[in-house]
N, C-alpha and C positions, 0 to 999 in steps of 0.2 A: 404782601399785596403790591402788585405791579401798578405803577401810576401811568395812566394813559396820556399820550400826547397827541396833538392833532395829526391825523393821517387821512389821505384822500379816500373816502368811502361815499358813494353816491347817495345813500339813504338818509343822510343827516341833514339838519337844518340849522341855520343861524338866524336869530332874531335880534335886530338892533333896536334899542330904546333910546329915543332922542333926548339927551340932556338929563331928563328925570322921568321916572315912571309916573309920578304924580301929575305930570303935564298931560298924560293921556294920549300921547301920539307916539308913533314909532316909525322908523325908516329901516325896514328889513332888508337884509342882503343874504341871499342863499349861499351857503358854502358847504364844505364837506366835513363830517365828524365821524368818529368811530362809534359803533354801538357798544353798550355795556355788555359785560359777560353775563350770560344767563345759564344757570345750572338747574338740573332737575332735583326735586326733593328726594329725601331718603325713602326707601321702600323696605317692607319687611323681608327678612331672609329666612330660608328654611334650614332646619337642622339636617346635616347629611345623613342619608340612610345607612345604618350599619348592615353588614351582611354576615350570615344569611337571615337575620331576624327581620320582622316586619318594620316598615317605615314608621317612625314616630310622628306624632302630631307636629306640624310646622311650628317653630318657635318664633314669635315676632321679634323684630329688633326693638329693644327697649327704648333706645334714644328716639327712633322714628315714631314709636307709639306715644311717647311723652310729647314730642313735638306736635303730632296730630291733635292730641288732647288740648295743648296750649292754643293752637290755631282755632279749633272748634269752640273753645271757651271764649276767644276773642269775638268770633262771629255771634255767639249767643249774647254776649254783652251788648254789642251794637244793636242787635235785633230787639232786645229787651228795652233799650233806650229809644227805640223808634227810628234809628238811623238806617236800618235795613228793612226791606219788605219781606224777606224770607231768610231762612237759614240754610236753604238748599243751594249749594254752590260748589265751586272747585277752587283750590289753591294752586298757585304757582310760586315756588320759592326761587328767588333770583340771586345771582352771584353778587359778591361785593363790588362796589363801584368806586373808582377814584379818578379825579380829573382836576388838572390845573387850568384855569381859564382867566386870561388877562387881556380883556378887551373892554374898554370903558363903556358903560351903559348898554351892555348886551348880555343876552343869555342864549345858551345852546340847548338844543333839544336832542335827546338820545332815545330813539324809539325802542320799545320793548317787544314789538311784534305781536301785540295784543290789542284788541278793539272791544269796547264795551260801552254801555249806557250807565247802568248801575254797577258799582264796584267799591272796593276800598283798597288802597295802596299804602303800605306802611314801611317805615325803616328807621334806623338809628342814624342821625346825622352828626358828623363832626366836620367843622369847617373853620377856616381862618382867612384873613386878608393880609396881603403884603403891605397894605396901607392902613395903619391903625385908626385913622380918622376917615375911613372910607364912607361913602354914602351907601346906597342900597346895594346889598350883595348877599349871596347865600346859595343854599341848595333847595331843590324842590321837585315837584311833579308837574306834568302837563296831561291834559285829557281833551277829548272831543276834537282831535285833530282831523281835519277833512282835506280833501284834495285842493280845495280853494285856499288852504292854509289858515282857515279859521281854527282857533283853539283857545283854551283856557290854560294859564300857567299859574301855579300856586307855589310861592317861594318864601322860605323862612329866612328873614333878615334878623339881625340881632335886636331890633326894636319893634318889628311889626311883621305880620303875614301880608305879603303882597299878592293879592288875588287879581290877576290880569285877564281881561278879555281882549283877544287880539284877532284882527282880520288883516292878514298880510296882503290880500288882493286889493284892499282899500287903503293900505298904509296906515292902519289905525290900531292903537293899543291904549287901553284905559283901565282904571282901577274899578273893581267891583267892591262896593262897601258892604260891611256886614249888616245883615238884617237883624241879627241878635249878636250880642257880644261886641267886643272892641277890636279883636284881631291884633291886639298889642301884646308884646312880649318884652322881656328885659334880660339881655344877655351881654356878657363881655367876651372879647376875643381871648382865647379860641372858644367857639360856640360848640356845645354838645347837647343834643336833645333828641327825644323820640318824636317822630312826626308822622301823622296819619291823615290822609285825605279820604273822606267818604262821600260818595255821590249817590243820591236816590232821587230819581225823577228830576225835578227842576231845583232841587236843594243840594247844597254841599256843606259838609261839616269838616272843620279843621281842628284836629287835636294835637296839642303840644304837651309832651310829658304827661299824657293821660288825661288832660283837661281840655274840654272844648273851648277854644278861645274865640271862635267865630262861626256863625251860621250864615250862609250866603244863598241868595235867590238868583238862579241863573236866568238868562234871557229866555223868555217863553217862546220867542220867535225862532230860537235856535236850540231845540231840545238836545241835550248832551248825547252824542254818539260819535264815536270815532276812535282814533288810535291813542294809546297811552304811552307815557314814557317819563324819563327823568330829565332834569334841567339844572344848570348851574349859571348863576348870575354874577357878573363882575362889575365893580365900580371903579376900576383902575387899570391902567396899562403897566403899572409898576411890577417888577419882579414876576412872581407866579400869579399875581392877581388874586383870584379866589381859589383856595385849595379846598375842594369838596370831596368828602368821603362818606359813603353810605354802606351800612351793614344791616343784617337782619331784614333785608328787603323781601317783602312778600305781597302778593296780589291775590285778591279774592274777587271772583265774578260769579253772580248767581246763575244757576241752571234753569232754563225756561221749563216750566212745568206744563 
């Protein structure tokens, strides 16, 4: 896995959080970041036709079939629990993501080239901090990014899920508190966990290691719709800052019926 370092690409965004996320204010500064690698999922393959006999029935790729079954089962589970409004949708599997980010009180946004209202985005997180007594730091996702730089960012810290509502045009960033659940977690460095963000209408659900730790109500004046992506938050300028790695990244978006 190749670790990405900052390089000048125009499509990236940097968000600065002033002193503490809990203060609810931010001083953003745009800068440039690389996009994460995105790869297509596996597809079935056909058995080559022998000659001169007739072509046999195509044989599906077993690994691809099993993966499709796993993903469909995940959708069905979320639908049965009421987190999704439909099971009719499309998957996009994403490449592994790795990034070192060392800028105190800031997080970077890495766009995925996808836009949606309802969706779920899931991955396996592994991350560490160069400062063992660091404050808020971790890996996460963002969604509902608009041209005026309004967005939500959802970041897994070692003690809490930080669910942020940010409007860079107004220089504002504040915490969204859970409507249900606590949003609290308990990890030691290095952190390793499965993380899933589900959005349906004006509700969002955050799952950590298969359990919903928080349900959140989004701003009704700003229905969620916009670009999706990944993010990494650092709480120190020391060394590599936050070292964030994501694997098994996959996105599901419903198909309009």
